[in-house]
N, C-alpha and C positions, 0 to 999 in steps of 0.2 A: 367549701368542697365542690370539686369539678363534677358535674352530673351529666353533662352532654357536649357534643362535639359537632360542629358544622363543616362540611367539607365542600369546597368548590370542586368541579371535576375536571375541565380542561386546564392542564397546566399544574394541577394539583394531585388528585388521585389517578389521573390518566396519564399513561404515558404517551410519547409522540405518535404511538400506534394506536391510539385511543383504546387501551386496555388498562386493566389493572394489574400491576405487577403481583407476582408470588410473594414478595416481601411485603408488599402493601396489605395485601389480603391477610397474611399471619399477623401483621400488626393491628388491623382492624378487628380481627377476631380476639387477638387478646385483650383489646380494649373492652370488648363486649363482655368477655370473661370477667373483667375487673368491675363490671357493672355500669359502664358508661352508655350512654344512649347516643347513637351514632345517626346523624342526619346529614342530608345533601343540600347545597344550596347552588341552584344553578338556572342557566336561561333555558336549559334543555326541557324536554317534555318529560313527564314522570314515568313515561314507558321505556325505562332503560333496558328491559329484557329484549324489546324489538329493536330501539334504535343502536344499542350497543352490543345487543347479544349477551346481555349478563344472564348468568344461571339463577336459578331459584336460591342456591347457596349465597352467592354474591349479594342477591337482593334482600336476603333475610339479615344480612349483617346490619342493615339501616332501619331504624325505627320510622323513617319518613324523610321529609324534606320540604325545601320550598323550590318550586320548579316553574318553568315557562316564564322567568322574569318575575316572580313574586304572583302570577296569575292563579297558581294553584299551590296550595299547603297540604301537604299528606302527612298523617299521623296514623301510625298502626294500620296502614292499608286503606284508610278512608280519605279520599280526596275531597277538599273543599276549593271550589272555584270561585274567584272574582270575575264576574263577567263585564265587558265594557257595554255600555249603551248602544244599540244598534245605530242611532244616529250618529254616534261619534265614530263608529267603524266605517260607516258610509263616508264621513267627511274625511277620514284617513285614507279611504281607498281613493277617493275623488283627487286628494291632494297627490298620493303617490303616483296616479296616473298622469296627473298634470307635470309631474316633476321627474317622470320616467324612472321611479322607484319602484323596487320589488316589495310586495306584501305577502307573507305567508300567514295564514289564520290557521290556529288549531284549536277546534272547539272542544269542550268538555265531555263531548259523546264520542270523541275520537275521530270525528270528520276534519277534513282539511280543506282549505280553499287558497288559491293562488291567482294573483293578476299576472302570471307568466307562466310559461310552460315549464314544469318541473321535469328535468330528463329522467326517464324510467330509470336509468342507472342508478339513481340515488333514491329511489322509491323505497326500497327496504329499509335502509338506514334510516329513513324519515319515518317509517311506519305508515306509508301511503300505499293504498290498493285502489283497484278501480271502484270498489263499493264504498270507498270513505272519501273520495273526492267530490266535493260539491262545487256548482259555479259559484263564483264570488260574489255576484250580485244577490244570490240567494242567502250566503252567509251573513252579508250585512243586514 
């Protein structure tokens, strides 16, 4: 018996405009009424209310998910984060800098760190504010 469904966001639940269509919302609500548990599996942060502008009603359709490429598992509103050892992060940052690659770190406390200047025009969709950006060397 089917008890749960996992959904990717980009290219699956989200339209090309990064929204959930009304027909998809109806289908998800119907699945919930049938007793199915719904989950998200994505590389995105679990803060979909901030990054995608999801309403409380849309968020309530889901029982949790796997977020941040597996770094965060959420069940019934309770996140569990897997942390990378600081020395591993420092080595990744060093290698990224050496090769000119960009790194964005999202910490479980909601802070962010970048080895590049993130344009302010994308701060809102990324959930970034003045208060939650920390220097990358402090994050590692």
